[in-house]
C-alpha positions, 0 to 999 in steps of 0.5 A, spaced: 711 400 785 715 404 789 719 404 795 717 411 800 713 410 806 716 404 807 719 404 816 726 405 816 726 400 822 726 394 817 731 390 817 733 387 810 729 381 810 723 385 814 724 389 807 724 384 803 718 381 805 714 388 804 716 389 798 714 382 794 707 383 794 706 380 787 705 372 787 706 366 792 711 369 799 712 365 804 714 368 811 719 364 815 718 368 821 721 365 827 720 367 834 721 374 836 723 377 829 718 382 829 712 378 825 706 383 826 711 389 824 712 387 819 706 384 816 703 391 818 708 395 813 707 390 808 699 391 808 700 399 809 705 398 803 700 396 799 694 401 800 700 406 799 701 404 791 693 405 790 690 398 792 682 400 795 682 396 802 677 393 800 681 389 796 685 385 801 684 380 806 687 379 812 687 373 816 688 372 823 686 367 828 683 371 834 679 377 834 684 381 838 689 380 833 685 382 827 683 388 832 690 390 833 692 389 826 686 394 823 688 399 830 697 399 827 695 399 819 691 406 821 697 409 824 701 408 818 696 410 812 693 415 816 687 418 812 690 416 806 685 411 806 678 409 808 679 402 812 672 401 814 671 396 808 678 392 810 676 386 812 682 383 816 678 377 821 679 370 823 677 365 818 671 363 821 668 370 821 670 371 814 666 365 812 661 368 816 661 373 810 661 369 805 655 365 808 651 371 809 651 373 802 651 366 798 648 361 803 642 361 799 646 357 794 646 352 799 639 351 800 640 356 807 636 363 809 641 369 809 638 369 816 642 362 819 644 362 826 650 359 829 648 354 834 651 354 841 655 348 845 647 347 849 644 347 842 650 341 839 649 336 845 642 337 844 642 336 836 647 330 838 643 326 842 636 326 839 641 323 833 644 318 837 638 317 840 636 312 834 643 309 832 644 303 834 651 302 838 651 310 838 649 309 847 655 307 848 659 312 846 659 319 850 655 325 846 661 330 846 666 325 844 661 324 838 661 332 837 668 332 838 669 326 832 665 330 828 668 336 829 675 333 827 672 330 821 669 338 819 677 340 820 679 335 814 674 337 811 670 331 810 663 331 809 658 326 812 656 322 805 665 323 804 665 319 811 659 314 810 663 312 804 670 310 808 666 307 814 669 301 816 669 298 823 662 299 827 664 305 831 665 310 824 658 306 821 655 309 828 659 316 827 657 316 820 650 315 822 649 320 827 654 325 823 649 325 817 642 325 822 645 331 826 648 335 819 640 334 817 637 337 823 641 342 823 639 344 816 632 343 819 633 349 824 638 354 818 643 354 823 651 352 822 655 349 829 661 353 828 665 348 825 660 348 819 662 355 818 669 353 814 667 346 811 660 349 809 664 355 805 668 351 802 662 346 799 659 353 798 666 355 793 668 348 790 661 348 788 658 354 786 661 358 781 658 365 782 660 364 789 667 363 789 668 368 782 665 374 786 670 373 792 676 371 787 675 379 784 674 382 791 681 380 793 686 382 790 691 381 796 690 375 801 696 375 807 694 370 812 698 370 819 699 363 824 700 359 818 703 354 821 696 352 825 692 353 819 687 346 817 686 343 811 680 347 811 682 353 812 688 351 807 684 349 802 679 356 803 685 360 802 687 357 795 681 357 793 680 365 794 687 366 790 685 363 784 684 368 780 690 374 782 694 369 786 697 374 790 697 370 797 703 371 803 702 366 809 706 368 815 708 364 820 714 359 824 714 351 822 718 350 828 712 353 832 707 348 830 703 345 836 696 344 835 694 338 831 691 335 837 686 341 834 686 340 827 692 344 825 697 341 819 704 343 819 704 340 813 701 346 810 707 350 811 711 344 810 709 343 802 707 351 801 712 351 796 709 345 793 701 347 793 704 354 790 709 353 785 714 358 784 713 362 791 718 365 794 720 363 802 723 369 806 727 367 813 726 372 818 731 370 823 733 376 827 730 375 834 728 382 837 727 379 844 732 374 846 739 374 848 744 370 845 744 365 849 737 362 850 737 362 842 743 357 841 739 353 846 733 354 843 736 353 835 740 347 837 734 343 840 730 345 834 735 343 829 734 335 831 727 336 827 728 333 820 722 336 818 723 343 818 724 350 813 731 351 815 732 357 819 737 359 825 735 365 830 740 370 832 739 376 836 744 383 837 742 384 845 748 380 847 750 374 850 746 372 856 748 368 861 748 361 862 741 356 861 740 354 868 739 346 869 735 346 876 735 339 879 731 337 885 728 332 889 722 331 888 716 336 885 715 339 891 722 341 893 722 343 885 717 348 887 721 351 893 726 353 889 723 356 884 719 360 889 723 362 893 728 365 888 722 369 885 721 371 891 728 374 894 728 378 886 722 381 888 724 383 895 730 386 893 726 390 889 729 390 882 724 385 879 716 385 879 712 378 879 710 379 873 716 378 869 716 371 871 713 366 868 713 359 871 711 354 863 708 348 865 706 342 859 701 340 863 695 343 869 697 338 873 703 339 875 701 346 878 699 344 885 706 344 889 707 351 886 701 354 888 701 352 895 708 355 894 707 362 891 700 362 896 706 361 902 711 365 900 704 371 899 706 371 892 701 374 887 700 369 882 695 368 876 694 361 871 694 362 864 691 357 859 689 352 865 685 352 872 687 353 878 688 346 881 683 347 888 679 348 882 679 342 879 672 338 880 677 331 882 680 336 887 674 339 889 670 333 890 677 330 895 675 337 898 669 336 900 670 328 903 674 331 907 670 337 909 664 333 911 669 328 914 672 334 919 665 338 920 659 335 921 655 341 919 658 341 913 651 341 908 653 343 902 659 340 902 656 333 904 650 335 898 656 334 892 659 328 894 652 325 896 653 320 890 659 322 888 661 316 885 654 314 884 651 311 890 643 310 890 643 316 893 640 321 887 637 327 886 630 325 889 633 322 895 637 327 896 631 332 896 628 328 901 634 328 906 634 335 905 628 336 907 627 332 913 633 334 915 630 342 914 624 340 919 627 336 924 633 342 924 638 337 924 644 337 919 644 333 913 649 328 915 644 327 921 639 326 916 644 322 912 645 317 919 637 316 920 635 315 914 632 308 916 627 312 919 624 317 913 619 312 910 619 316 903 626 313 901 626 307 897 630 301 900 635 302 896 636 309 897 635 308 905 641 302 905 646 306 900 645 313 905 645 308 911 652 305 908 654 312 907 654 314 914 658 308 916 664 310 912 663 318 915 663 314 921 669 310 920 673 316 917 672 321 922 675 314 927 681 314 922 682 322 923 682 321 930 687 315 931 692 316 925 690 323 923 689 325 917 695 325 912 693 319 908 686 319 910 685 321 901 688 315 899 684 311 904 677 315 901 679 314 894 680 306 896 674 306 899 669 309 895 672 306 888 674 313 886 678 310 880 672 306 877 668 313 876 673 316 873 674 311 868 667 311 867 667 319 866 672 319 862 675 315 855 682 316 854 687 312 859 692 318 860 686 323 861 684 318 866 691 317 870 691 325 869 685 326 873 687 321 878 693 323 880 689 331 880 685 327 886 691 323 890 695 329 889 690 332 894 693 327 900 700 331 898 697 337 899 695 336 906 701 333 908 705 338 906 700 343 909 700 339 917 708 338 916 708 346 916 702 347 920 701 341 925 698 345 930 692 347 926 690 340 924 686 339 917 680 344 919 687 349 918 689 346 911 680 346 909 680 354 911 686 355 906 685 350 900 677 352 900 679 359 899 685 357 894 683 359 887 676 364 889 680 369 893 685 373 888 684 380 887 683 380 879 686 388 878 692 384 883 694 380 879 696 385 874 703 384 877 703 378 878 707 371 877 705 367 871 703 359 871 703 358 864 702 352 860 706 351 854 701 351 850 698 358 852 705 360 851 706 362 844 706 368 842 708 370 850 714 373 852 718 374 859 724 377 862 725 371 866 722 364 865 722 358 869 720 351 864 718 346 869 719 339 869 723 337 863 723 330 865 721 324 859 714 323 860 712 330 861 716 334 856 716 329 851 710 327 853 709 320 855 704 318 850 709 321 844 715 317 847 711 311 846 709 312 839 716 315 837 712 321 835 716 327 838 717 332 833 711 336 835 713 336 842 719 338 840 717 344 838 713 345 844 719 345 848 723 349 844 716 355 844 717 354 851 725 356 851 723 362 846 719 365 851 725 368 855 728 374 854 733 375 859 734 369 864 733 362 862 732 356 867 730 348 866 728 345 872 727 337 873 726 332 879 729 326 882 723 323 882 715 326 882 709 322 887 705 318 883 699 316 887 702 318 893 709 314 891 715 317 889 717 314 881 724 315 879 724 320 873 729 321 868 732 328 865 728 328 858 732 326 852 731 334 849 737 337 855 741 333 850 741 337 845 743 343 849 751 343 847 754 343 855 757 349 854 751 353 855 748 350 861 749 351 868 747 346 872 744 348 879 741 344 885 742 337 888 747 334 882 750 341 881 752 340 890 755 333 889 759 336 883 761 340 888 763 336 893 767 331 888 771 336 886 772 337 894 773 330 895 778 330 889 783 336 891 784 332 899 785 327 896 790 329 891 793 334 897 793 327 901 797 324 896 802 330 895 803 330 902 805 323 902 
């Protein structure tokens, strides 16, 4: 092939990736190494050499990425080729295209539908209705487990043959009935699109030959995120021409929980024997100090393709380690720094990103950002103040503080379940309207409402007594510890444990509910004259009053998973402690490779400055719990780090004391 038209901006490794068009190629694209530019140039080069666009398939993981890639290719080839027939799509869109043509071979009509979440839940409930033992499992959990089986390419029949315990036999039965119902409706669910396409291509030669003949060149982006089924699909589609180029980074494989299999990229050369491996290592994003720290962390993973990122952007400042007393102090230090830099006019809010391991970490940061009047937006999660458990507690506080807060009281009448169902709530509301009183007053008069059942009347009167007791508590002791009292009195933990099966999720949700008490305490310390009413006025606005246009220039609060693919001049990686990063569950199982990759992803988002923060202790259920520094911090060479905060002050103090003692010794 001629090399004419290739961009002069490509470095030697990128150029090699562009020119290696025949056979299987694995392009290891490290963070910030110009992956998109390389992929675009490669496809444009193949088109310029005479391949028809319709004979090229490019697969990405989002529709947005697919659209952007096609636009870039169009700019590179100009009017040379008609790209309208070229397929640049997600895996699911590709599968819809294949199934539209050949679904009849599987017994489906071409005009099949794709079931949404509501339809899927309805079918799962129907399938579980007559399955012995299925009543003990939540429908949404059954649907999730079926989705996981599909991502691994396991059919109902295959799973039924391998089922061992009672739960697996129940799941096998529900899975089979669910699939039968979908087929009767001539419908696929989202996960079906992949596994049914795989079944089609494996079992039907006519369909397999058509698509293999069509695609002469196939490219797959973000290959480290592929599932077993997706990898097998690509393997089949390249069965005739064998020209496959996959691009990805095993060091950024962080989605195993949604079906991604790191071994797809780690074992690529075994599946595609003779594959050429090209590593892109020149980073165009970060200064060298950040890259040295990131390299040192990820090199501790044994199962990886060796590569070392480097940059010509200069050394940069040391990576800062900020040590805080607790999460509130951590938030204060971070936000104070950002505010001062924004106030100086040198930096914009949007240049700062605060990267979190878990959504539950946002509360103190959100409070401090709002106090500082810094605009912020949350990516990859919801505001602390928009979560169910937090809204439940805010509704309790509102109903206690304001007897006329009918909306708040209506929300919590039966949360947790206390025998005041929807019908009883309607009766109470009707009684309140007819007698021109508030809902809380109707609750206290439940013994006078004949249309309530005796059980409901008792429940209403008991709840009315609790509200009265809590109001008395506020008058006598204040509101600082009220949330803890409510959580204990209503046995909220039992409610959370009933709603969620995963112990980790149960703990996280209870911590969020209990964290409302910390929020109340912090507010009352800063605004003692405003009281609980002032806190509620502020809290009810949080997460709801943002001007979306204004948020374009805003500090980013973002989970490490959602940060992948993004970059920011200034990054704070928060809560780098054992139990958070790496996560407690991974420490207990000894499986921390993916957690290390997640930390690596967080570090490599930073372009100019990187700050890592940790706390000596964190409040859990209102009590301080000592924290240990993350084991990942030991992987970073000490000469790359600059310690700040409490520990730095102690070191300065120790140095000063040593100096004084040395002077005294010399004088004596």
